PyMOL CGO cylinders between C-alpha atoms (Angstrom):
from pymol import cmd
from pymol.cgo import CYLINDER

trace = [
    CYLINDER, -124.68, -43.94, 17.28, -128.85, -43.99, 17.19, 0.3, 1, 1, 1, 1, 1, 1,
    CYLINDER, -128.85, -43.99, 17.19, -130.53, -40.74, 17.46, 0.3, 1, 1, 1, 1, 1, 1,
    CYLINDER, -130.53, -40.74, 17.46, -134.28, -41.73, 18.39, 0.3, 1, 1, 1, 1, 1, 1,
    CYLINDER, -134.28, -41.73, 18.39, -136.79, -39.46, 17.06, 0.3, 1, 1, 1, 1, 1, 1,
    CYLINDER, -136.79, -39.46, 17.06, -139.04, -37.26, 19.62, 0.3, 1, 1, 1, 1, 1, 1,
    CYLINDER, -139.04, -37.26, 19.62, -141.90, -40.07, 20.97, 0.3, 1, 1, 1, 1, 1, 1,
    CYLINDER, -141.90, -40.07, 20.97, -139.92, -42.73, 19.71, 0.3, 1, 1, 1, 1, 1, 1,
    CYLINDER, -139.92, -42.73, 19.71, -137.47, -43.03, 22.83, 0.3, 1, 1, 1, 1, 1, 1,
    CYLINDER, -137.47, -43.03, 22.83, -138.87, -46.50, 24.30, 0.3, 1, 1, 1, 1, 1, 1,
    CYLINDER, -138.87, -46.50, 24.30, -138.85, -48.04, 21.10, 0.3, 1, 1, 1, 1, 1, 1,
    CYLINDER, -138.85, -48.04, 21.10, -135.60, -46.92, 19.96, 0.3, 1, 1, 1, 1, 1, 1,
    CYLINDER, -135.60, -46.92, 19.96, -134.05, -48.00, 23.50, 0.3, 1, 1, 1, 1, 1, 1,
    CYLINDER, -134.05, -48.00, 23.50, -135.83, -51.40, 23.12, 0.3, 1, 1, 1, 1, 1, 1,
    CYLINDER, -135.83, -51.40, 23.12, -134.20, -51.88, 19.23, 0.3, 1, 1, 1, 1, 1, 1,
    CYLINDER, -134.20, -51.88, 19.23, -130.57, -51.15, 21.10, 0.3, 1, 1, 1, 1, 1, 1,
    CYLINDER, -130.57, -51.15, 21.10, -131.27, -53.44, 23.93, 0.3, 1, 1, 1, 1, 1, 1,
    CYLINDER, -131.27, -53.44, 23.93, -132.16, -56.20, 21.51, 0.3, 1, 1, 1, 1, 1, 1,
    CYLINDER, -132.16, -56.20, 21.51, -129.41, -55.62, 19.20, 0.3, 1, 1, 1, 1, 1, 1,
    CYLINDER, -129.41, -55.62, 19.20, -126.90, -55.59, 21.88, 0.3, 1, 1, 1, 1, 1, 1,
    CYLINDER, -126.90, -55.59, 21.88, -128.41, -58.63, 23.67, 0.3, 1, 1, 1, 1, 1, 1,
    CYLINDER, -128.41, -58.63, 23.67, -128.06, -60.93, 20.40, 0.3, 1, 1, 1, 1, 1, 1,
    CYLINDER, -128.06, -60.93, 20.40, -124.40, -59.48, 19.74, 0.3, 1, 1, 1, 1, 1, 1,
    CYLINDER, -124.40, -59.48, 19.74, -123.25, -60.33, 23.69, 0.3, 1, 1, 1, 1, 1, 1,
    CYLINDER, -123.25, -60.33, 23.69, -123.77, -64.16, 23.61, 0.3, 1, 1, 1, 1, 1, 1,
    CYLINDER, -123.77, -64.16, 23.61, -121.44, -64.49, 20.80, 0.3, 1, 1, 1, 1, 1, 1,
    CYLINDER, -121.44, -64.49, 20.80, -118.97, -62.98, 22.63, 0.3, 1, 1, 1, 1, 1, 1,
    CYLINDER, -118.97, -62.98, 22.63, -119.50, -64.41, 25.76, 0.3, 1, 1, 1, 1, 1, 1,
    CYLINDER, -119.50, -64.41, 25.76, -120.12, -68.03, 24.30, 0.3, 1, 1, 1, 1, 1, 1,
    CYLINDER, -120.12, -68.03, 24.30, -116.55, -68.01, 22.95, 0.3, 1, 1, 1, 1, 1, 1,
    CYLINDER, -116.55, -68.01, 22.95, -114.60, -67.66, 25.95, 0.3, 1, 1, 1, 1, 1, 1,
    CYLINDER, -114.60, -67.66, 25.95, -116.02, -71.11, 27.71, 0.3, 1, 1, 1, 1, 1, 1,
    CYLINDER, -116.02, -71.11, 27.71, -115.30, -72.67, 24.37, 0.3, 1, 1, 1, 1, 1, 1,
    CYLINDER, -115.30, -72.67, 24.37, -111.70, -71.30, 24.53, 0.3, 1, 1, 1, 1, 1, 1,
    CYLINDER, -111.70, -71.30, 24.53, -111.71, -72.45, 28.45, 0.3, 1, 1, 1, 1, 1, 1,
    CYLINDER, -111.71, -72.45, 28.45, -112.69, -75.77, 27.49, 0.3, 1, 1, 1, 1, 1, 1,
    CYLINDER, -112.69, -75.77, 27.49, -110.15, -76.05, 24.54, 0.3, 1, 1, 1, 1, 1, 1,
    CYLINDER, -110.15, -76.05, 24.54, -107.35, -74.88, 26.77, 0.3, 1, 1, 1, 1, 1, 1,
    CYLINDER, -107.35, -74.88, 26.77, -107.98, -77.35, 29.66, 0.3, 1, 1, 1, 1, 1, 1,
    CYLINDER, -107.98, -77.35, 29.66, -108.34, -80.50, 27.27, 0.3, 1, 1, 1, 1, 1, 1,
    CYLINDER, -108.34, -80.50, 27.27, -104.52, -79.58, 26.73, 0.3, 1, 1, 1, 1, 1, 1,
    CYLINDER, -104.52, -79.58, 26.73, -105.18, -79.08, 22.67, 0.3, 1, 1, 1, 1, 1, 1,
    CYLINDER, -105.18, -79.08, 22.67, -103.77, -75.43, 23.01, 0.3, 1, 1, 1, 1, 1, 1,
    CYLINDER, -103.77, -75.43, 23.01, -100.48, -74.51, 24.41, 0.3, 1, 1, 1, 1, 1, 1,
    CYLINDER, -100.48, -74.51, 24.41, -98.72, -70.88, 24.00, 0.3, 1, 1, 1, 1, 1, 1,
    CYLINDER, -98.72, -70.88, 24.00, -95.17, -70.06, 24.03, 0.3, 1, 1, 1, 1, 1, 1,
    CYLINDER, -95.17, -70.06, 24.03, -94.09, -68.97, 27.37, 0.3, 1, 1, 1, 1, 1, 1,
    CYLINDER, -94.09, -68.97, 27.37, -92.82, -65.42, 25.90, 0.3, 1, 1, 1, 1, 1, 1,
    CYLINDER, -92.82, -65.42, 25.90, -95.47, -64.73, 23.78, 0.3, 1, 1, 1, 1, 1, 1,
    CYLINDER, -95.47, -64.73, 23.78, -98.24, -65.87, 26.24, 0.3, 1, 1, 1, 1, 1, 1,
    CYLINDER, -98.24, -65.87, 26.24, -96.84, -63.54, 29.01, 0.3, 1, 1, 1, 1, 1, 1,
    CYLINDER, -96.84, -63.54, 29.01, -96.78, -60.49, 26.39, 0.3, 1, 1, 1, 1, 1, 1,
    CYLINDER, -96.78, -60.49, 26.39, -100.44, -61.45, 25.90, 0.3, 1, 1, 1, 1, 1, 1,
    CYLINDER, -100.44, -61.45, 25.90, -101.07, -61.48, 29.94, 0.3, 1, 1, 1, 1, 1, 1,
    CYLINDER, -101.07, -61.48, 29.94, -99.56, -58.06, 30.21, 0.3, 1, 1, 1, 1, 1, 1,
    CYLINDER, -99.56, -58.06, 30.21, -101.86, -56.80, 27.97, 0.3, 1, 1, 1, 1, 1, 1,
    CYLINDER, -101.86, -56.80, 27.97, -104.69, -58.45, 29.39, 0.3, 1, 1, 1, 1, 1, 1,
    CYLINDER, -104.69, -58.45, 29.39, -103.74, -56.93, 32.86, 0.3, 1, 1, 1, 1, 1, 1,
    CYLINDER, -103.74, -56.93, 32.86, -103.38, -53.58, 31.11, 0.3, 1, 1, 1, 1, 1, 1,
    CYLINDER, -103.38, -53.58, 31.11, -106.92, -53.55, 29.51, 0.3, 1, 1, 1, 1, 1, 1,
    CYLINDER, -106.92, -53.55, 29.51, -108.28, -55.44, 33.30, 0.3, 1, 1, 1, 1, 1, 1,
    CYLINDER, -108.28, -55.44, 33.30, -106.71, -52.07, 34.88, 0.3, 1, 1, 1, 1, 1, 1,
    CYLINDER, -106.71, -52.07, 34.88, -108.33, -49.84, 32.39, 0.3, 1, 1, 1, 1, 1, 1,
    CYLINDER, -108.33, -49.84, 32.39, -111.85, -51.28, 33.01, 0.3, 1, 1, 1, 1, 1, 1,
    CYLINDER, -111.85, -51.28, 33.01, -111.37, -51.14, 36.67, 0.3, 1, 1, 1, 1, 1, 1,
    CYLINDER, -111.37, -51.14, 36.67, -110.63, -47.56, 36.14, 0.3, 1, 1, 1, 1, 1, 1,
    CYLINDER, -110.63, -47.56, 36.14, -113.72, -46.90, 34.42, 0.3, 1, 1, 1, 1, 1, 1,
    CYLINDER, -113.72, -46.90, 34.42, -115.93, -48.96, 36.63, 0.3, 1, 1, 1, 1, 1, 1,
    CYLINDER, -115.93, -48.96, 36.63, -114.38, -46.93, 39.60, 0.3, 1, 1, 1, 1, 1, 1,
    CYLINDER, -114.38, -46.93, 39.60, -115.19, -43.83, 38.02, 0.3, 1, 1, 1, 1, 1, 1,
    CYLINDER, -115.19, -43.83, 38.02, -118.46, -45.01, 36.84, 0.3, 1, 1, 1, 1, 1, 1,
    CYLINDER, -118.46, -45.01, 36.84, -119.84, -44.87, 40.19, 0.3, 1, 1, 1, 1, 1, 1,
    CYLINDER, -119.84, -44.87, 40.19, -119.89, -40.73, 40.05, 0.3, 1, 1, 1, 1, 1, 1,
    CYLINDER, -119.89, -40.73, 40.05, -122.12, -41.29, 37.11, 0.3, 1, 1, 1, 1, 1, 1,
    CYLINDER, -122.12, -41.29, 37.11, -124.49, -43.19, 38.76, 0.3, 1, 1, 1, 1, 1, 1,
    CYLINDER, -124.49, -43.19, 38.76, -126.28, -40.33, 40.75, 0.3, 1, 1, 1, 1, 1, 1,
    CYLINDER, -126.28, -40.33, 40.75, -128.88, -38.05, 39.98, 0.3, 1, 1, 1, 1, 1, 1,
    CYLINDER, -128.88, -38.05, 39.98, -127.66, -35.40, 37.60, 0.3, 1, 1, 1, 1, 1, 1,
    CYLINDER, -127.66, -35.40, 37.60, -128.40, -31.47, 38.63, 0.3, 1, 1, 1, 1, 1, 1,
    CYLINDER, -128.40, -31.47, 38.63, -131.11, -30.90, 35.83, 0.3, 1, 1, 1, 1, 1, 1,
    CYLINDER, -131.11, -30.90, 35.83, -133.32, -28.81, 38.02, 0.3, 1, 1, 1, 1, 1, 1,
    CYLINDER, -133.32, -28.81, 38.02, -136.38, -29.48, 40.25, 0.3, 1, 1, 1, 1, 1, 1,
    CYLINDER, -136.38, -29.48, 40.25, -138.85, -30.27, 37.48, 0.3, 1, 1, 1, 1, 1, 1,
    CYLINDER, -138.85, -30.27, 37.48, -140.54, -33.17, 36.02, 0.3, 1, 1, 1, 1, 1, 1,
    CYLINDER, -140.54, -33.17, 36.02, -138.32, -33.14, 32.77, 0.3, 1, 1, 1, 1, 1, 1,
    CYLINDER, -138.32, -33.14, 32.77, -135.07, -32.59, 34.79, 0.3, 1, 1, 1, 1, 1, 1,
    CYLINDER, -135.07, -32.59, 34.79, -136.25, -35.39, 37.19, 0.3, 1, 1, 1, 1, 1, 1,
    CYLINDER, -136.25, -35.39, 37.19, -136.92, -37.67, 34.58, 0.3, 1, 1, 1, 1, 1, 1,
    CYLINDER, -136.92, -37.67, 34.58, -133.47, -37.07, 32.44, 0.3, 1, 1, 1, 1, 1, 1,
    CYLINDER, -133.47, -37.07, 32.44, -131.68, -37.51, 35.77, 0.3, 1, 1, 1, 1, 1, 1,
    CYLINDER, -131.68, -37.51, 35.77, -133.13, -40.92, 36.51, 0.3, 1, 1, 1, 1, 1, 1,
    CYLINDER, -133.13, -40.92, 36.51, -132.56, -41.91, 32.78, 0.3, 1, 1, 1, 1, 1, 1,
    CYLINDER, -132.56, -41.91, 32.78, -128.91, -40.88, 33.24, 0.3, 1, 1, 1, 1, 1, 1,
    CYLINDER, -128.91, -40.88, 33.24, -128.60, -42.57, 36.27, 0.3, 1, 1, 1, 1, 1, 1,
    CYLINDER, -128.60, -42.57, 36.27, -130.26, -46.16, 35.15, 0.3, 1, 1, 1, 1, 1, 1,
    CYLINDER, -130.26, -46.16, 35.15, -127.82, -45.95, 31.87, 0.3, 1, 1, 1, 1, 1, 1,
    CYLINDER, -127.82, -45.95, 31.87, -124.92, -45.47, 34.30, 0.3, 1, 1, 1, 1, 1, 1,
    CYLINDER, -124.92, -45.47, 34.30, -125.87, -48.21, 36.48, 0.3, 1, 1, 1, 1, 1, 1,
    CYLINDER, -125.87, -48.21, 36.48, -128.80, -50.65, 37.28, 0.3, 1, 1, 1, 1, 1, 1,
    CYLINDER, -128.80, -50.65, 37.28, -130.28, -51.68, 33.81, 0.3, 1, 1, 1, 1, 1, 1,
    CYLINDER, -130.28, -51.68, 33.81, -128.94, -54.87, 32.36, 0.3, 1, 1, 1, 1, 1, 1,
    CYLINDER, -128.94, -54.87, 32.36, -127.23, -53.10, 29.61, 0.3, 1, 1, 1, 1, 1, 1,
    CYLINDER, -127.23, -53.10, 29.61, -126.18, -50.07, 31.84, 0.3, 1, 1, 1, 1, 1, 1,
    CYLINDER, -126.18, -50.07, 31.84, -122.46, -48.89, 31.28, 0.3, 1, 1, 1, 1, 1, 1,
    CYLINDER, -122.46, -48.89, 31.28, -121.39, -50.60, 34.57, 0.3, 1, 1, 1, 1, 1, 1,
    CYLINDER, -121.39, -50.60, 34.57, -123.14, -54.02, 33.76, 0.3, 1, 1, 1, 1, 1, 1,
    CYLINDER, -123.14, -54.02, 33.76, -121.39, -54.20, 30.44, 0.3, 1, 1, 1, 1, 1, 1,
    CYLINDER, -121.39, -54.20, 30.44, -118.13, -53.31, 31.76, 0.3, 1, 1, 1, 1, 1, 1,
    CYLINDER, -118.13, -53.31, 31.76, -118.33, -55.97, 34.45, 0.3, 1, 1, 1, 1, 1, 1,
    CYLINDER, -118.33, -55.97, 34.45, -119.02, -58.45, 32.07, 0.3, 1, 1, 1, 1, 1, 1,
    CYLINDER, -119.02, -58.45, 32.07, -116.26, -57.35, 29.83, 0.3, 1, 1, 1, 1, 1, 1,
    CYLINDER, -116.26, -57.35, 29.83, -114.07, -57.35, 32.75, 0.3, 1, 1, 1, 1, 1, 1,
    CYLINDER, -114.07, -57.35, 32.75, -115.18, -61.03, 33.56, 0.3, 1, 1, 1, 1, 1, 1,
    CYLINDER, -115.18, -61.03, 33.56, -114.24, -61.83, 30.10, 0.3, 1, 1, 1, 1, 1, 1,
    CYLINDER, -114.24, -61.83, 30.10, -110.70, -60.41, 30.21, 0.3, 1, 1, 1, 1, 1, 1,
    CYLINDER, -110.70, -60.41, 30.21, -110.25, -62.07, 33.43, 0.3, 1, 1, 1, 1, 1, 1,
    CYLINDER, -110.25, -62.07, 33.43, -111.41, -65.51, 32.22, 0.3, 1, 1, 1, 1, 1, 1,
    CYLINDER, -111.41, -65.51, 32.22, -109.10, -64.98, 28.72, 0.3, 1, 1, 1, 1, 1, 1,
    CYLINDER, -109.10, -64.98, 28.72, -105.91, -64.03, 31.11, 0.3, 1, 1, 1, 1, 1, 1,
    CYLINDER, -105.91, -64.03, 31.11, -106.33, -67.61, 32.81, 0.3, 1, 1, 1, 1, 1, 1,
    CYLINDER, -106.33, -67.61, 32.81, -106.65, -69.22, 29.86, 0.3, 1, 1, 1, 1, 1, 1,
    CYLINDER, -106.65, -69.22, 29.86, -103.72, -67.76, 28.46, 0.3, 1, 1, 1, 1, 1, 1,
    CYLINDER, -103.72, -67.76, 28.46, -101.97, -68.89, 31.95, 0.3, 1, 1, 1, 1, 1, 1,
    CYLINDER, -101.97, -68.89, 31.95, -103.14, -72.40, 31.37, 0.3, 1, 1, 1, 1, 1, 1,
    CYLINDER, -103.14, -72.40, 31.37, -102.14, -72.47, 27.75, 0.3, 1, 1, 1, 1, 1, 1,
    CYLINDER, -102.14, -72.47, 27.75, -98.69, -71.58, 28.76, 0.3, 1, 1, 1, 1, 1, 1,
    CYLINDER, -98.69, -71.58, 28.76, -98.82, -73.99, 31.31, 0.3, 1, 1, 1, 1, 1, 1,
    CYLINDER, -98.82, -73.99, 31.31, -99.45, -76.61, 29.03, 0.3, 1, 1, 1, 1, 1, 1,
    CYLINDER, -99.45, -76.61, 29.03, -96.69, -75.56, 26.73, 0.3, 1, 1, 1, 1, 1, 1,
    CYLINDER, -96.69, -75.56, 26.73, -94.21, -76.21, 29.30, 0.3, 1, 1, 1, 1, 1, 1,
    CYLINDER, -94.21, -76.21, 29.30, -95.77, -79.36, 30.33, 0.3, 1, 1, 1, 1, 1, 1,
    CYLINDER, -95.77, -79.36, 30.33, -95.46, -80.60, 26.48, 0.3, 1, 1, 1, 1, 1, 1,
    CYLINDER, -95.46, -80.60, 26.48, -92.02, -79.21, 26.17, 0.3, 1, 1, 1, 1, 1, 1,
    CYLINDER, -92.02, -79.21, 26.17, -91.24, -81.20, 29.29, 0.3, 1, 1, 1, 1, 1, 1,
    CYLINDER, -91.24, -81.20, 29.29, -92.61, -84.26, 27.91, 0.3, 1, 1, 1, 1, 1, 1,
    CYLINDER, -92.61, -84.26, 27.91, -90.96, -84.16, 24.96, 0.3, 1, 1, 1, 1, 1, 1,
    CYLINDER, -90.96, -84.16, 24.96, -87.47, -83.04, 26.61, 0.3, 1, 1, 1, 1, 1, 1,
    CYLINDER, -87.47, -83.04, 26.61, -87.93, -86.50, 29.01, 0.3, 1, 1, 1, 1, 1, 1,
    CYLINDER, -87.93, -86.50, 29.01, -88.71, -88.46, 25.99, 0.3, 1, 1, 1, 1, 1, 1,
    CYLINDER, -88.71, -88.46, 25.99, -85.81, -87.31, 24.03, 0.3, 1, 1, 1, 1, 1, 1,
    CYLINDER, -85.81, -87.31, 24.03, -83.43, -87.95, 27.22, 0.3, 1, 1, 1, 1, 1, 1,
    CYLINDER, -83.43, -87.95, 27.22, -85.03, -91.80, 27.03, 0.3, 1, 1, 1, 1, 1, 1,
    CYLINDER, -85.03, -91.80, 27.03, -84.42, -92.28, 23.80, 0.3, 1, 1, 1, 1, 1, 1,
    CYLINDER, -84.42, -92.28, 23.80, -80.72, -91.33, 23.68, 0.3, 1, 1, 1, 1, 1, 1,
    CYLINDER, -80.72, -91.33, 23.68, -80.37, -93.97, 26.66, 0.3, 1, 1, 1, 1, 1, 1,
    CYLINDER, -80.37, -93.97, 26.66, -79.61, -91.43, 29.17, 0.3, 1, 1, 1, 1, 1, 1,
]
cmd.load_cgo(trace, "trace")
């Protein structure tokens, strides 16, 4: 958490946005790499382990959906009074909840997309495992002469 000194709020917000923006691509960049690796067939996942992982990912997706649903209530002007300070603070809270690139809603939506893509990659890795297992079974059957 960063507490801005009086008068430096805008500078602090810019620093925070820059810090988050530089960290975000490293996370988002690894999901497409995972997807490409899984799609190439180089990654397989045991079905029992994969199903447990998928279950955990679905639970997290449901949690994020719940947060996003409740976030709609935050994205409205806070009743801080009809004065310039109250109006400015209400607008600040509203834009942090929803509207800015680094708002709660934007970040959680991106997080949900990463969870969904990971879930889909796990499903593909399970499919790869089953395909490889079937190929090996067919090869063993062929070698036994059946």
